[in-house]
C-alpha positions in Angstrom: 0.0 0.0 0.0 2.8 2.3 0.8 3.9 2.2 -2.9 0.5 3.1 -4.0 0.4 6.0 -1.6 3.9 7.4 -2.2 6.0 9.6 0.3 3.9 11.7 2.3 0.8 10.8 0.1 2.4 12.3 -2.9 1.2 9.6 -5.4 -2.3 9.1 -4.3 -2.8 13.1 -3.9 -1.7 13.5 -7.6 -4.1 10.9 -8.7 -6.9 12.4 -6.5 -6.2 15.8 -8.0 -6.3 14.3 -11.6 -9.9 13.0 -11.0 -11.0 16.4 -9.6 -10.5 15.6 -5.9 -12.5 12.4 -5.9 -12.0 10.1 -2.8 -9.9 7.2 -3.3 -10.1 4.0 -1.1 -7.2 1.3 -1.1 -8.3 -2.2 -0.3 -5.9 -5.0 0.4 -6.7 -7.9 -1.8 -6.9 -11.4 -0.4 -7.4 -14.6 -2.2 -9.7 -15.7 0.8 -13.2 -14.5 0.0 -14.0 -13.9 3.7 -10.8 -11.8 4.4 -11.4 -9.9 1.1 -15.0 -9.0 2.3 -13.7 -7.8 5.8 -11.1 -5.7 3.8 -13.7 -4.3 1.6 -16.0 -3.3 4.4 -13.1 -1.5 6.3 -13.1 0.6 8.4 -16.2 -1.0 9.7 -15.3 -3.7 12.4 -16.8 -7.0 11.3 -18.0 -9.7 14.0 -18.2 -12.5 11.3 -18.7 -13.3 7.7 -20.3 -16.6 6.3 -20.2 -17.4 2.7 -23.6 -18.9 2.1 -22.9 -19.7 -1.5 -20.5 -18.7 -4.3 -22.3 -15.4 -4.8 -23.9 -14.6 -1.3 -22.0 -13.6 1.8 -23.8 -12.9 5.2 -21.9 -10.4 7.3 -22.4 -9.7 11.0 -21.8 -6.5 12.7 -22.7 -4.7 15.9 -25.5 -2.1 15.8 -22.9 0.6 16.4 -21.0 -0.6 13.1 -24.1 -1.2 11.1 -24.3 2.4 9.5 -20.5 2.4 8.9 -20.6 -0.9 7.1 -23.8 0.1 5.0 -22.5 3.7 4.2 -24.6 6.5 3.2 -27.2 5.3 0.9 -25.8 1.9 1.0 -22.7 3.1 -1.0 -20.2 1.2 1.1 -21.8 -2.3 0.9 -22.7 -1.8 -2.9 -19.1 -1.0 -3.6 -17.6 -3.9 -1.5 -20.3 -6.2 -3.1 -19.2 -5.2 -6.6 -15.4 -5.6 -5.8 -15.9 -8.9 -4.2 -18.4 -10.0 -6.9 -20.8 -11.1 -4.1 -24.2 -10.2 -2.9 -23.4 -8.9 0.7 -26.2 -9.3 3.4 -25.4 -7.3 6.5 -27.1 -8.3 9.8 -26.9 -6.8 13.2 -26.1 -9.3 16.0 
């Protein structure tokens, strides 16, 4: 990740400026689908991830972490689902 960010954030800042100061999230890839879902929903703290099928993951979070995992208008979970190529169902436990 450090290579992508650059010294003092120079690389990532240049890219952000090029795309009109759009925010950029860096997600660490994992071959393990469960870990990849956890990384994609960061910074929300995930209690558990269960792969129900090849295309469905059920994620458990605390009530305090729910809005962070889902994001404004569901944006975080939608982006994570697209990134992981899964339907992500978030439950409060």
